[in-house]
C-alpha positions as CSV (number, residue, x, y, z in Angstrom):
1,M,18.6,47.1,37.6
2,K,17.6,49.4,34.9
3,F,13.9,49.7,33.9
4,T,11.6,51.5,31.9
5,K,8.0,52.4,33.2
6,M,5.3,52.4,30.3
7,H,1.5,52.2,30.1
8,G,-1.1,51.5,27.6
9,A,-4.2,53.5,28.3
10,G,-3.1,53.7,32.0
11,N,-2.3,49.9,32.5
12,D,1.2,50.5,33.6
13,Y,4.1,47.9,33.9
14,I,7.7,48.0,34.7
15,Y,9.7,46.9,31.7
16,V,13.3,45.3,31.8
17,N,15.4,44.7,29.0
18,C,16.6,41.2,29.5
19,F,18.8,41.2,26.5
20,E,21.1,43.1,28.9
21,E,19.7,42.6,32.5
22,K,19.6,39.5,34.6
23,I,16.9,39.0,37.3
24,K,17.3,36.2,39.8
25,D,13.7,35.9,41.0
26,R,11.1,37.5,38.5
27,S,8.2,36.8,40.6
28,K,9.7,38.3,43.8
29,T,10.9,41.3,41.9
30,A,7.5,41.9,40.4
31,V,6.0,42.2,43.8
32,K,8.7,44.6,44.9
33,V,8.7,46.9,41.9
34,S,4.8,46.9,41.6
35,D,4.3,48.3,45.2
36,R,3.1,52.0,44.7
37,H,4.5,53.0,48.2
38,F,7.7,50.9,48.7
39,G,8.6,50.2,45.0
40,I,8.3,51.9,41.7
41,G,4.5,51.3,41.4
42,S,2.9,49.3,38.6
43,D,0.3,46.7,37.6
44,G,3.2,44.3,37.3
45,L,6.5,43.3,35.7
46,I,7.3,42.6,32.1
47,C,10.7,41.2,31.1
48,I,11.6,41.6,27.5
49,D,13.7,38.3,26.5
50,P,15.4,37.2,23.4
51,S,13.4,34.8,21.3
52,D,14.2,31.9,18.9
53,T,11.0,32.3,17.0
54,A,10.2,36.2,17.2
55,D,11.9,39.5,17.5
56,C,11.6,39.2,21.3
57,K,9.7,37.6,24.2
58,M,7.3,38.8,26.8
59,D,7.5,37.2,30.1
60,M,4.7,38.9,32.3
61,Y,4.1,39.0,36.1
62,N,1.2,40.3,37.8
63,A,1.6,42.7,41.0
64,D,1.1,39.7,43.2
65,G,4.0,37.9,41.4
66,S,1.9,35.3,39.6
67,Q,2.9,34.8,36.0
68,G,0.4,35.7,33.2
69,K,0.1,34.4,29.7
70,M,-1.0,37.6,27.9
71,C,-1.4,41.3,28.2
72,G,-2.8,43.2,25.5
73,N,-1.7,46.6,26.7
74,G,1.6,45.1,27.8
75,V,2.5,43.6,24.4
76,R,1.9,47.0,22.5
77,C,4.5,48.6,25.0
78,V,6.9,45.7,24.3
79,A,6.7,46.4,20.7
80,K,7.3,50.2,21.3
81,F,10.2,49.4,23.4
82,A,11.5,46.9,20.9
83,Y,11.3,49.5,18.1
84,D,12.5,52.6,20.1
85,N,15.4,50.7,21.4
86,G,16.7,49.2,18.2
87,I,15.7,45.5,19.1
88,A,13.3,45.4,16.1
89,K,13.3,48.7,13.9
90,K,10.4,47.7,11.6
91,E,6.7,48.3,11.0
92,E,5.5,44.9,12.2
93,I,7.0,43.3,15.2
94,A,6.6,39.8,16.4
95,V,6.4,39.1,20.1
96,E,6.6,35.7,21.4
97,T,4.2,35.2,24.6
98,L,2.8,32.1,26.4
99,S,-0.3,32.6,24.4
100,G,1.7,32.3,21.0
101,I,3.4,34.9,18.8
102,K,1.6,38.1,18.5
103,Y,2.2,40.5,15.5
104,I,2.0,44.2,16.2
105,K,2.0,46.9,13.7
106,V,3.4,50.2,15.0
107,A,2.6,53.6,14.3
108,V,5.6,56.0,14.5
109,K,6.0,59.7,15.0
110,D,9.2,61.5,15.4
111,G,11.2,58.3,15.6
112,K,9.0,56.8,18.4
113,V,6.1,54.5,18.5
114,Y,2.8,56.2,19.9
115,E,0.3,53.7,19.0
116,A,0.1,50.1,17.9
117,T,-2.3,47.5,16.4
118,V,-2.2,43.9,17.7
119,N,-3.4,40.8,16.1
120,M,-4.8,39.1,19.2
121,G,-5.7,35.9,17.5
122,E,-8.8,34.0,17.7
123,P,-10.9,33.9,20.9
124,I,-11.4,30.7,22.7
125,L,-15.0,29.9,23.5
126,K,-15.2,26.5,24.6
127,A,-16.1,26.5,28.3
128,S,-13.7,24.0,29.6
129,E,-10.8,25.6,27.7
130,I,-11.3,29.1,29.3
131,P,-10.9,27.3,31.7
132,S,-14.1,26.9,33.8
133,A,-16.3,24.3,35.4
134,Y,-19.1,25.2,32.8
135,T,-19.7,22.6,30.1
136,G,-20.6,23.1,26.3
137,E,-19.0,24.6,23.4
138,R,-19.8,28.2,24.7
139,A,-20.4,29.7,28.1
140,I,-22.6,32.7,27.0
141,G,-25.4,33.8,29.1
142,E,-24.5,31.4,32.1
143,K,-25.5,31.9,35.7
144,L,-23.0,32.6,38.4
145,K,-23.9,33.1,42.2
146,I,-21.7,35.5,43.9
147,G,-22.7,36.2,47.6
148,D,-26.6,36.4,47.6
149,R,-26.8,37.5,44.1
150,E,-27.0,35.7,40.9
151,Y,-25.2,37.2,37.8
152,T,-25.5,36.4,34.0
153,V,-22.0,35.9,32.6
154,S,-20.2,35.4,29.5
155,L,-16.9,33.7,29.3
156,V,-14.1,34.3,26.7
157,S,-10.5,33.5,26.7
158,M,-7.8,35.7,24.7
159,G,-4.9,33.6,25.9
160,N,-6.1,34.5,29.5
161,P,-9.6,33.9,31.1
162,H,-12.2,36.4,31.2
163,C,-15.7,36.8,32.5
164,I,-18.1,39.5,31.1
165,V,-20.8,41.0,33.2
166,Y,-23.4,43.6,31.8
167,V,-24.3,46.3,34.1
168,D,-26.4,49.5,33.9
169,D,-23.5,51.7,35.3
170,V,-19.9,50.8,35.5
171,Y,-18.9,53.6,37.8
172,S,-21.1,53.0,40.7
173,L,-19.8,49.5,41.3
174,D,-17.8,48.8,44.4
175,L,-15.1,46.6,42.5
176,P,-12.9,46.2,45.6
177,K,-15.7,44.4,47.3
178,I,-17.2,42.1,44.5
179,G,-14.0,41.8,42.4
180,P,-12.2,39.2,44.6
181,D,-15.5,37.1,44.7
182,F,-15.4,36.8,41.0
183,E,-11.7,36.3,40.7
184,N,-11.7,33.4,43.2
185,N,-15.0,31.8,42.5
186,E,-14.9,28.0,42.4
187,K,-16.1,28.0,38.8
188,F,-12.8,29.3,37.7
189,P,-9.7,26.9,38.5
190,E,-7.2,29.4,37.3
191,R,-9.0,32.5,38.7
192,I,-10.4,34.9,36.3
193,N,-10.3,38.4,35.0
194,T,-13.8,40.2,35.3
195,E,-15.1,42.9,32.9
196,F,-18.0,45.1,33.9
197,I,-19.6,46.3,30.8
198,K,-22.2,49.0,29.9
199,V,-23.4,48.9,26.4
200,V,-23.6,52.6,25.2
201,S,-24.2,51.8,21.5
202,P,-23.2,49.1,19.0
203,E,-19.9,51.0,18.5
204,K,-19.2,51.9,22.1
205,L,-18.8,50.1,25.4
206,E,-17.8,51.3,28.8
207,M,-15.8,49.1,31.0
208,R,-14.1,48.6,34.4
209,V,-12.0,45.6,35.0
210,W,-11.0,43.5,38.0
211,E,-7.6,41.8,37.0
212,R,-6.6,38.4,38.6
213,G,-3.5,39.1,40.8
214,S,-3.5,42.8,40.2
215,G,-6.9,44.1,41.3
216,E,-8.6,47.0,39.5
217,T,-6.6,48.4,36.7
218,L,-7.1,51.5,34.5
219,A,-7.3,49.2,31.3
220,C,-7.0,45.6,30.1
221,G,-6.4,45.0,26.4
222,T,-7.3,41.3,26.5
223,G,-10.4,42.2,28.6
224,A,-11.6,44.7,26.2
225,C,-11.1,42.2,23.2
226,A,-13.0,39.5,25.3
227,S,-15.7,42.1,26.0
228,V,-16.3,42.8,22.4
229,V,-16.4,39.2,21.4
230,A,-19.0,38.6,24.1
231,S,-20.9,41.6,23.2
232,V,-21.1,40.2,19.5
233,L,-22.2,36.9,20.7
234,N,-24.9,38.4,22.9
235,G,-26.1,40.6,20.0
236,Y,-24.9,44.0,21.2
237,C,-22.2,44.5,18.6
238,K,-21.4,43.3,15.3
239,K,-18.4,41.6,13.5
240,D,-16.3,43.6,11.3
241,T,-17.1,46.8,13.1
242,L,-14.6,48.9,15.0
243,V,-15.9,49.1,18.5
244,T,-14.5,51.8,21.0
245,V,-14.0,50.5,24.6
246,K,-13.9,53.4,27.1
247,L,-11.9,52.4,30.0
248,L,-10.7,54.6,33.2
249,G,-7.4,54.9,31.4
250,G,-8.3,55.8,28.0
251,E,-9.8,54.2,24.9
252,L,-9.1,51.0,22.9
253,K,-10.5,50.2,19.4
254,I,-11.4,46.6,19.0
255,K,-12.5,44.6,15.7
256,W,-13.5,40.9,15.5
257,S,-12.9,40.0,11.9
258,S,-15.0,37.4,10.1
259,E,-12.4,37.0,7.4
260,D,-9.9,35.4,9.7
261,N,-11.8,35.2,13.0
262,N,-9.1,37.1,14.7
263,V,-9.4,40.0,17.1
264,Y,-7.5,43.2,16.5
265,M,-6.8,45.8,19.0
266,T,-5.4,49.4,18.5
267,G,-4.4,51.5,21.3
268,P,-1.6,53.9,22.7
269,A,1.8,52.7,24.1
270,A,3.7,55.5,26.2
271,T,6.9,55.6,28.1
272,I,6.5,57.3,31.4
273,C,10.2,57.3,32.7
274,T,13.4,55.3,32.8
275,G,15.6,54.8,35.7
276,E,17.5,52.3,38.1
277,V,16.2,50.4,41.0
278,E,17.8,47.8,43.6
279,E,16.5,44.4,42.5
């Protein structure tokens, strides 16, 4: 199986051109290729399929083999792959996802995409649609008990569910210990991604993320978007302002527009290597 390994701000996936390749069991393949000792090593597998409604389709799997609906860093890399490999040689590329069609404007240098801006669509704020066991139109500033400690959390979906927690220092957290407790809490019937955020200023956030099915990753695009939305609703940031989210793997720039209520994300997309692996 031919593959391309790519990353967006350190959030790395194995990409397979399924216009040409066939994978029998994508979930099983995701587990195998993601293993950083016995596989290639990645946060998951993304298959690039033909689409009847867009330029191509993104079919995403986490490192544990579970299927994901949306990946902000991943969809930028899909657009880069589509442009660089001639699937869609244009400035704006449409990618079908399980969270709808996403439109990506690409920035090109020396014939290759190096950065992209994604219209991530409108955030979902209704508590039951996250989904969660909370009730009401919004789950902002809710209480959540993890172990012996009670946290204040805000919930946002960007096509996948996110729980945002504000902390004084993101770097001192023991994420391998507390991350799984958030991910698998009974309040979240489909598990949840959790972002731990320090507000540096109204234009800058620091973030670490625990992704459901993958553990801690160096970046999460949908998580950065959800965190900016939550920060606006909590009064830390403002709409129509470009907010820089600093992650372990780099920076993403996020803006929640009041004009169309959509969230826009700009960030890098890079190819690491190409090769072949036994499926």
